[in-house]
C-alpha positions in Angstrom: -187.8 -115.3 131.5 -185.0 -117.5 129.9 -185.4 -118.4 126.2 -184.2 -121.9 125.3 -181.8 -121.8 122.3 -181.6 -124.7 119.8 -177.8 -125.7 119.5 -178.2 -128.7 117.1 -177.7 -126.7 113.8 -174.5 -125.2 115.2 -173.1 -128.7 116.1 -174.1 -130.1 112.7 -172.3 -127.2 111.0 -169.1 -127.7 112.9 -169.1 -131.4 112.2 -169.4 -130.7 108.4 -166.6 -128.2 108.6 -164.3 -130.6 110.4 -165.1 -133.5 108.1 -164.4 -131.4 105.0 -161.1 -130.2 106.5 -160.0 -133.8 107.2 -160.9 -134.9 103.6 -159.0 -132.0 102.1 -156.0 -132.7 104.3 -155.9 -136.4 103.4 -156.1 -135.6 99.7 -153.4 -133.0 100.0 -151.1 -135.4 101.9 -151.7 -138.1 99.3 -150.9 -135.8 96.4 -147.9 -134.5 98.2 -146.6 -138.0 98.9 -147.0 -139.0 95.3 -145.1 -135.8 94.2 -142.2 -136.6 96.5 -139.1 -138.4 94.9 -139.1 -140.9 97.7 -142.3 -142.4 96.3 -140.4 -144.1 93.5 -139.5 -147.8 94.0 -135.9 -148.3 95.1 -133.5 -150.7 93.4 -130.2 -151.8 94.9 -127.4 -150.6 92.7 -125.3 -153.7 93.3 -128.0 -156.0 91.9 -128.3 -154.4 88.5 -126.2 -154.8 85.4 -125.2 -151.5 83.7 -123.6 -150.8 80.4 -122.6 -147.7 78.5 -123.8 -147.1 74.9 -120.9 -146.9 72.6 -120.2 -146.0 68.9 -117.7 -147.8 66.9 -117.0 -151.3 65.5 -119.3 -154.2 66.5 -118.4 -157.8 65.7 -121.4 -160.0 65.1 -121.1 -163.5 66.3 -123.3 -166.5 66.9 -122.6 -168.8 69.8 -123.2 -172.4 70.7 -121.9 -175.2 73.0 -119.9 -178.1 71.6 -117.4 -180.8 72.1 -113.9 -181.5 71.0 -113.9 -184.7 68.9 -111.0 -186.4 67.1 -110.9 -186.0 63.3 -109.6 -189.5 62.9 -110.9 -192.4 65.0 -110.2 -196.1 64.2 -112.7 -198.6 65.7 -111.5 -202.0 66.6 -114.1 -204.7 66.2 -114.2 -208.4 66.9 -113.5 -210.4 63.7 -114.9 -213.6 65.2 -116.9 -214.4 68.4 -114.8 -215.2 71.4 -114.2 -214.9 75.1 -112.0 -212.0 76.5 -109.2 -213.7 78.4 -107.1 -210.6 79.1 -107.4 -206.9 78.7 -103.8 -205.6 78.5 -104.3 -201.8 77.9 -107.0 -199.6 79.3 -108.5 -196.4 77.9 -106.1 -193.5 78.0 -103.1 -195.6 77.2 -100.8 -194.4 74.4 -100.2 -197.3 72.0 -98.2 -197.9 68.8 -99.3 -199.6 65.6 -99.4 -203.4 66.1 -99.5 -203.3 69.9 -101.6 -206.1 71.5 -104.2 -204.6 73.7 -106.5 -207.6 74.3 -106.4 -211.5 74.1 -109.4 -213.6 73.2 -110.0 -217.3 72.7 -112.5 -219.5 70.9 -112.0 -223.3 70.6 -114.2 -223.5 67.6 -111.8 -221.3 65.6 -108.9 -223.7 66.5 -110.9 -226.7 65.4 -111.9 -225.0 62.1 -108.3 -224.2 61.4 -107.3 -227.8 62.0 -110.1 -229.1 59.7 -109.0 -226.7 56.9 -105.4 -227.8 57.2 -106.5 -231.4 57.0 -108.5 -230.8 53.9 -105.5 -229.0 52.4 -103.2 -231.9 53.1 -105.7 -234.3 51.5 -106.0 -232.1 48.4 -102.2 -231.9 48.1 -101.9 -235.7 48.4 -104.6 -236.1 45.8 -102.6 -233.8 43.5 -99.6 -236.0 43.8 -101.6 -239.2 43.2 -103.3 -237.5 40.2 -99.9 -236.6 38.6 -98.6 -240.1 39.2 -101.7 -241.7 37.7 -101.7 -239.4 34.7 -98.0 -240.1 34.0 -98.6 -243.9 34.3 -101.6 -243.6 31.9 -99.5 -241.6 29.4 -96.7 -244.1 29.5 -99.1 -246.9 28.9 -100.6 -245.1 26.0 -97.2 -244.3 24.6 -96.5 -248.1 24.7 -99.7 -248.9 23.0 -99.0 -246.3 20.3 -95.5 -247.8 19.8 -96.9 -251.4 19.5 -99.5 -250.3 17.0 -97.0 -248.4 15.0 -94.8 -251.5 14.8 -97.7 -253.6 13.7 -98.6 -250.9 11.2 -95.2 -250.8 9.7 -95.1 -254.6 9.4 -98.5 -254.6 7.7 -97.4 -251.8 5.4 -94.2 -253.8 4.3 -96.2 -256.9 3.8 -98.8 -255.1 1.7 -96.2 -253.3 -0.3 -94.3 -256.6 -1.1 -97.5 -258.4 -2.1 -98.5 -255.5 -4.3 -95.2 -255.4 -6.0 -95.1 -259.1 -6.6 -98.7 -259.1 -7.8 -97.9 -256.3 -10.2 -94.9 -258.2 -11.6 -96.6 -261.5 -11.9 -100.1 -262.2 -10.8 -99.2 -265.9 -10.3 -96.7 -265.1 -7.6 -99.2 -263.8 -5.1 -102.8 -264.8 -4.8 -105.4 -262.1 -5.1 -106.8 -263.1 -1.7 -103.5 -262.7 -0.1 -103.0 -259.2 -1.5 -106.5 -258.2 -0.3 -105.9 -259.6 3.1 -102.6 -257.7 3.6 -104.4 -254.6 2.3 -107.2 -254.9 4.9 -104.7 -255.5 7.7 -102.7 -252.5 6.6 -105.8 -250.2 6.5 -106.9 -251.5 9.9 -103.5 -250.8 11.5 -103.4 -247.4 9.8 -106.7 -246.5 11.5 -105.7 -248.0 14.8 -102.4 -246.0 14.9 -104.3 -242.8 14.2 -106.8 -243.6 17.0 -104.1 -244.4 19.5 -102.2 -241.3 18.6 -105.3 -239.2 19.0 -106.0 -240.8 22.4 -102.4 -240.0 23.5 -102.9 -236.4 22.4 -106.2 -236.1 24.2 -104.6 -237.6 27.3 -101.7 -235.1 27.2 -104.2 -232.2 26.9 -106.5 -233.2 29.7 -103.6 -233.9 32.0 -102.9 -230.2 32.5 -106.5 -229.4 32.9 -106.9 -232.0 35.6 -103.8 -230.8 37.4 -105.0 -227.1 37.1 -108.4 -228.0 38.6 -106.7 -229.8 41.5 -104.3 -226.8 42.0 -107.3 -224.5 42.1 -108.9 -226.6 44.8 -105.6 -226.5 46.7 -105.5 -222.7 46.4 -109.1 -222.4 47.7 -108.2 -224.6 50.6 -105.0 -222.6 51.2 -107.2 -219.4 51.4 -109.5 -221.2 53.9 -106.5 -222.1 56.0 -105.1 -218.6 55.8 -108.6 -217.2 56.7 -108.8 -219.4 59.7 -105.2 -218.4 60.7 -106.2 -214.8 60.4 -109.3 -215.4 62.6 -107.1 -217.1 65.1 -104.6 -214.3 64.9 -107.3 -211.7 65.4 -107.9 -213.2 68.8 -104.8 -211.3 69.7 -106.3 -207.9 69.3 -103.9 -205.3 67.9 -104.2 -201.6 67.1 -104.1 -200.6 63.4 -102.6 -197.1 64.0 -100.7 -195.3 66.7 -102.8 -193.2 69.1 -104.5 -193.1 72.4 -107.2 -195.7 73.5 -110.5 -194.0 74.0 -113.3 -195.4 76.3 -116.4 -197.2 75.0 -119.9 -196.4 76.0 -120.1 -199.8 77.6 -116.8 -201.0 79.0 -115.8 -204.6 78.4 -114.7 -207.1 81.2 -112.4 -210.0 81.2 -114.3 -213.3 80.8 -117.0 -211.6 78.7 -118.2 -213.2 75.5 -118.3 -210.9 72.5 -119.9 -211.4 69.1 -118.5 -210.9 65.7 -118.5 -207.2 64.7 -118.8 -206.0 68.3 -116.8 -203.0 69.3 -113.7 -203.9 71.3 -111.9 -200.5 71.5 -111.3 -197.3 69.6 -108.0 -195.5 68.9 -107.9 -191.7 68.7 -105.1 -190.2 66.6 -103.6 -187.5 68.8 -103.1 -183.9 67.6 -106.1 -184.0 65.2 -109.1 -182.7 67.1 -112.0 -180.6 65.9 -114.8 -178.8 67.6 -118.4 -179.8 66.8 -120.4 -176.7 67.7 -124.2 -176.8 68.0 -125.7 -173.5 66.7 -129.4 -172.6 67.1 -131.2 -173.2 63.8 -132.5 -169.6 63.8 -128.9 -168.3 63.7 -127.2 -171.1 61.7 -128.4 -169.7 58.4 -125.8 -167.0 58.6 -122.9 -169.4 59.1 -120.9 -170.3 56.0 -117.8 -172.5 55.4 -114.5 -170.6 55.8 -115.7 -168.2 58.6 -113.4 -167.7 61.6 -114.5 -168.9 65.0 -113.2 -168.7 68.6 -113.2 -171.9 70.6 -113.4 -171.4 74.3 -111.9 -174.4 76.2 -112.4 -172.9 79.6 -108.7 -172.6 80.4 -107.6 -171.7 76.8 -109.1 -170.1 73.8 -108.0 -170.7 70.2 -109.2 -169.5 66.8 -110.2 -171.9 64.0 -112.1 -172.1 60.7 -115.5 -173.5 59.9 -115.0 -176.5 57.6 -118.4 -178.3 57.6 -122.0 -177.5 58.2 -124.4 -180.4 58.9 -127.4 -180.2 56.4 -129.8 -181.7 59.0 -131.3 -180.0 62.0 -131.3 -182.0 65.3 -133.1 -180.9 68.4 -133.4 -177.3 67.1 -129.6 -177.0 66.4 -127.3 -177.3 63.4 -123.9 -178.9 64.0 -120.8 -177.2 62.5 -117.2 -178.4 62.4 -114.5 -176.0 63.4 -110.8 -177.0 62.9 -108.6 -175.0 65.3 -105.4 -173.4 64.0 -103.4 -175.0 66.8 -104.2 -177.0 69.9 -103.1 -176.1 73.5 -101.9 -178.8 75.9 -105.2 -178.7 77.7 -107.1 -180.0 74.6 -108.6 -183.4 75.1 -111.1 -185.5 73.2 -114.7 -185.1 74.4 -113.8 -181.8 76.1 -116.8 -179.5 76.4 -116.2 -176.1 74.7 -118.1 -173.0 73.5 -117.8 -171.7 70.0 -118.3 -168.2 68.8 -118.5 -167.9 65.0 -117.7 -164.5 63.6 -120.4 -163.5 61.1 -119.5 -160.0 60.1 -117.9 -156.7 61.2 -120.1 -153.6 61.5 -118.2 -150.3 61.4 -119.3 -147.0 63.1 -122.5 -148.2 64.6 -124.1 -147.4 68.0 -124.2 -150.5 70.2 -124.6 -151.7 73.7 -124.5 -154.9 75.7 -127.3 -157.4 75.0 -130.3 -156.8 77.3 -132.0 -159.7 79.1 -135.0 -159.3 76.9 -134.5 -158.2 73.3 -134.4 -159.6 69.9 -132.7 -158.4 66.7 -134.7 -155.8 64.7 -137.3 -155.2 67.5 -138.3 -152.5 69.9 -137.9 -152.9 73.7 -138.3 -150.6 76.7 -135.3 -150.4 79.0 -134.3 -148.1 81.9 -131.7 -145.4 81.2 -129.9 -143.8 84.1 -130.1 -140.1 84.7 -126.8 -138.1 84.6 -126.5 -138.2 88.4 -127.0 -141.9 88.5 -129.7 -141.7 91.2 -132.7 -142.6 89.0 -133.4 -144.6 85.9 -136.2 -143.7 83.5 -137.9 -146.0 81.0 -137.1 -145.3 77.3 -138.1 -147.1 74.1 -135.2 -148.4 72.1 -135.2 -149.7 68.5 -132.6 -152.6 68.2 -130.8 -153.6 65.0 -128.4 -156.5 64.4 -127.6 -158.8 67.3 -124.5 -160.6 68.4 -123.6 -162.9 71.3 -123.1 -160.1 73.9 -124.0 -157.0 72.0 -126.9 -155.3 70.2 -127.0 -152.6 67.6 -129.0 -149.5 68.6 -130.9 -147.8 65.8 -132.7 -145.2 67.8 -133.7 -144.2 71.4 -130.2 -144.0 72.8 -127.0 -142.1 72.0 -123.3 -142.9 72.8 -122.5 -142.2 76.5 -125.9 -143.2 77.8 -125.9 -145.6 80.7 -128.6 -148.3 80.6 -129.7 -151.2 82.7 -129.4 -154.5 80.9 -130.5 -156.9 83.7 -134.1 -158.1 84.2 -136.3 -155.3 85.4 -139.7 -157.0 84.7 -140.7 -156.6 88.3 -140.9 -152.8 87.8 -143.0 -153.0 84.6 -145.7 -150.8 86.3 -143.3 -147.9 86.8 -141.7 -145.5 84.3 -138.9 -144.6 86.7 -137.0 -146.2 89.6 -134.7 -144.8 92.2 -131.1 -146.3 92.3 -129.7 -146.9 95.8 -125.9 -146.9 95.7 
């Protein structure tokens, strides 16, 4: 008689064994894969920026963009309103002092000059007439004084004679006759004094009247000269030799300009300076007299800081750097870069400036292994900073090779594999 065996427990046992084996295998494979070097993320060696840590002298600098501007600029403005008839010289032209660069016109200026000249002519004619009248009046007064003096002398002789006769014999001259001659003599004495005083006053006031008229003539002459200058200013000339520079809004022939409007500007050649805009956080270390390097793209020259703007504009401080000499490529309004030398640090450990890193802070960067196949994350304490360099206080030693480029995409890893 056959006995039926129950095979279900055996099948269940085998299933458990196989499942456990699969789980153990998966876990082992996962741990093995993680342990393999090939599990590290790979970075293309040609895409990273490396630098070697050095020990020695480090030059601290601050950097900013700027522009070459002339030290001496003469603006030419319109003295009087007028219409531009002709533009003779355009921006970029080399001009000499007194050269005519523009011609203008204004009929009102011509008319005002004619009116001033007419008033001057009238005043001069009035002066001539005044002198003639004063001389005539003086002659008439002199005649009056002479006539009165004659009458006075005649009256004096008559009185003296009557007085003498009366004193010798009272019967020779009546008392009434003596008194009458005395009264006439006194009257003519007073009249002569009055006429003489009138002549003196007339002589004194003559010069005052002439001086007043002369002053009026001088004022009119100044008005005439002023209008002549206004008319002459319509022929626009340059006050100094130099090169004409462009305006923000160019002028056109036939355009009407107002008094005081800018017509042109003259740049004196050979006297250019660099206006460098330094970030306000770094400008506090800049002082007058420091040396600076001006990069003009094609040429580089050294200069000296001569002025620091006390105001902050748009987060920057403007400084003036006067170059020691100017290359032929220097032009006004040329864009430049300026590096101001702050200080010189001797015998310090330093490296290139990383993408992320501020002075006196701690950063984590990747340091390459000796074979250059991997880079491992290290914490570095930074010190003083410069334009392209940073001082290393701790975390690195001279000869270490580090990655300075942006590695933020590998922030979750402590090491990366370098593919050369």
